[in-house]
C-alpha positions in Angstrom: -207.2 26.1 54.0 -209.2 25.2 51.0 -206.1 25.5 48.8 -204.2 23.2 51.2 -207.1 20.7 51.1 -207.2 20.7 47.3 -203.4 20.2 47.2 -203.7 17.2 49.6 -206.5 15.8 47.5 -204.5 16.1 44.3 -201.5 14.5 45.9 -203.6 11.6 47.1 -205.1 11.1 43.6 -201.7 11.2 42.0 -200.3 8.7 44.6 -203.3 6.4 44.0 -202.8 6.6 40.3 -199.1 5.8 40.6 -199.8 2.8 42.8 -202.5 1.5 40.5 -200.1 1.7 37.5 -197.3 0.0 39.5 -199.6 -2.7 40.7 -200.9 -3.3 37.1 -197.3 -3.5 35.9 -196.4 -6.0 38.6 -199.5 -8.2 37.9 -198.6 -8.2 34.2 -195.0 -9.2 35.0 -196.1 -12.0 37.3 -198.5 -13.3 34.6 -195.6 -13.3 32.1 -193.3 -15.1 34.5 -196.1 -17.6 35.2 -196.5 -18.3 31.5 -192.7 -18.6 31.0 -192.2 -21.0 34.0 -195.4 -22.9 33.7 -197.7 -21.6 36.4 -199.4 -24.5 38.1 -196.5 -26.8 37.5 -195.6 -29.7 39.8 -192.3 -28.3 41.1 -189.7 -30.2 43.0 -187.0 -28.6 45.1 -184.1 -30.9 45.5 -181.7 -30.2 48.4 -178.9 -32.1 50.2 -179.5 -31.1 53.8 -182.1 -29.6 56.1 -181.6 -25.8 56.1 -180.6 -25.7 52.4 -184.2 -24.8 51.6 -184.0 -21.6 53.6 -180.3 -20.6 53.2 -180.2 -21.0 49.4 -183.7 -21.3 48.0 -186.2 -19.3 50.0 -186.6 -16.4 47.5 -187.0 -18.9 44.6 -189.6 -21.0 46.6 -191.6 -18.0 47.5 -191.5 -16.7 44.0 -192.7 -20.0 42.5 -195.4 -20.2 45.1 -196.5 -16.7 44.0 -196.7 -18.1 40.5 -199.0 -20.8 41.9 -196.6 -23.8 41.4 -197.5 -26.9 43.4 -194.3 -27.3 45.4 -192.7 -30.4 47.0 -189.3 -31.0 48.4 -186.8 -33.9 48.3 -184.0 -33.8 50.8 -181.2 -36.4 50.2 -179.9 -36.5 53.8 -181.1 -35.9 57.3 -178.2 -33.6 58.0 -176.7 -35.8 60.6 -173.1 -34.6 60.4 -173.2 -33.5 64.1 -175.6 -36.3 65.1 -178.6 -33.9 65.0 -180.5 -35.5 62.2 -183.8 -35.9 64.0 -183.8 -32.3 65.2 -182.9 -31.0 61.7 -185.7 -33.1 60.1 -188.2 -31.4 62.4 -186.7 -28.0 61.6 -187.0 -28.8 57.9 -190.7 -29.5 58.2 -191.2 -26.3 60.2 -189.2 -24.3 57.6 -191.1 -25.7 54.7 -194.4 -24.9 56.4 -193.4 -21.3 56.5 -192.3 -21.3 52.9 -195.6 -22.9 51.8 -194.6 -26.5 51.3 -196.9 -28.8 53.3 -195.4 -31.6 55.4 -197.1 -34.2 53.1 -195.0 -32.8 50.2 -191.7 -33.1 52.0 -189.5 -36.3 51.7 -186.2 -36.9 53.5 -184.0 -39.7 52.3 -182.2 -40.9 55.5 -179.9 -43.4 53.8 -176.2 -44.3 54.5 -175.6 -44.0 50.8 -176.1 -40.3 51.1 -174.3 -39.2 54.3 -174.1 -35.5 55.3 -170.4 -35.3 54.8 -168.4 -32.9 52.5 -165.6 -35.5 52.4 -167.9 -38.1 50.8 -168.6 -38.1 47.1 -172.2 -39.3 46.5 -172.5 -41.7 43.6 -173.9 -39.6 40.7 -175.7 -42.5 39.0 -177.3 -43.5 42.2 -178.5 -40.0 43.0 -179.8 -39.6 39.4 -181.7 -42.9 39.7 -183.4 -41.9 43.0 -184.2 -38.5 41.6 -185.6 -39.9 38.4 -187.9 -42.3 40.2 -189.2 -39.5 42.5 -189.9 -37.3 39.5 -191.8 -39.9 37.5 -193.6 -41.2 40.6 -194.9 -37.8 41.4 -195.5 -36.4 37.9 -192.9 -33.6 38.5 -192.4 -31.2 35.6 -190.1 -28.6 37.1 -187.0 -29.4 39.2 -185.1 -26.7 41.2 -181.6 -27.6 42.6 -178.1 -26.2 43.0 -175.9 -24.7 40.4 -172.6 -26.3 39.2 -170.7 -25.0 42.2 -173.2 -26.1 44.7 -173.6 -22.4 45.6 -171.4 -22.9 48.6 -169.0 -25.5 47.1 -170.3 -28.4 49.3 -169.7 -31.7 47.6 -173.2 -33.0 48.5 -174.7 -29.9 46.8 -172.6 -30.4 43.7 -173.6 -34.1 43.5 -177.3 -33.1 43.0 -176.4 -30.8 40.1 -174.2 -33.5 38.6 -177.1 -36.0 38.9 -179.5 -33.7 37.0 -176.9 -33.2 34.3 -176.6 -37.0 34.0 -180.3 -37.2 33.4 -180.1 -34.4 30.9 -177.2 -36.1 29.0 -179.5 -38.9 27.9 -181.6 -38.0 24.8 -184.1 -40.6 25.8 -184.6 -38.9 29.1 -184.7 -35.2 28.2 -184.1 -32.6 25.6 -182.0 -29.6 26.6 -183.4 -26.2 25.8 -182.5 -22.5 26.1 -181.6 -20.9 29.3 -184.1 -19.0 31.5 -182.9 -16.3 33.9 -184.6 -15.2 37.1 -183.4 -12.3 39.3 -181.3 -14.6 41.5 -181.4 -18.1 42.7 -180.3 -21.7 42.0 -180.1 -23.9 39.0 -183.6 -24.4 37.5 -184.5 -27.3 35.3 -187.9 -27.7 33.7 -189.3 -31.1 33.0 -191.2 -32.2 30.0 -193.9 -34.9 29.5 -194.4 -37.3 27.8 -190.9 -38.8 27.8 -188.9 -37.9 30.7 -188.8 -35.4 33.2 -186.1 -32.9 32.5 -186.5 -30.7 29.5 -183.8 -28.5 30.9 -183.8 -24.8 31.5 -180.6 -24.0 33.4 -180.1 -20.8 35.3 -176.7 -19.9 36.8 -177.0 -18.9 40.4 -176.7 -15.3 41.5 -176.2 -16.3 45.1 -172.7 -16.3 46.7 
């Protein structure tokens, strides 16, 4: 019995040591990611419709929250394609609350210029103008949005990516930089101050 007890004790000590080493490694990795992505940054998630935040961005949002980013969300439509815009706006607020984005940091643009409709091409310059105003008004220095294919191919999603690229095309607005890769997720653009907001770090999505 004493031998069995000693073996159990040794196994427990080894398991504790392994977990301690693993936890230390994870903490170090998180610290390195926080340094790379600017822990404490004012981060803006830009989506086209309510439910995008959960369907396409939940892992990224949770990861950034873990890195202590101050998160806010800008949604360009109420998602009223099936005349359920009011319901979907409420669902968006509930979803964001679960993801760690407070209601006070969520803004929905319910404007006929940006209808929830895959058959309508949103004006890129108009989207870029609205986005730029929101970034400057709120001191945003990290923007997260869709990749070039809009992840799912939805034209409204693609419009957001195109608008960010328009901002990045202007030297007076931003200076493009090297790419940064995360395990999976959407396009990631880092802003830079002073000057304008989008000192771009683009990440190709790993989501299908």
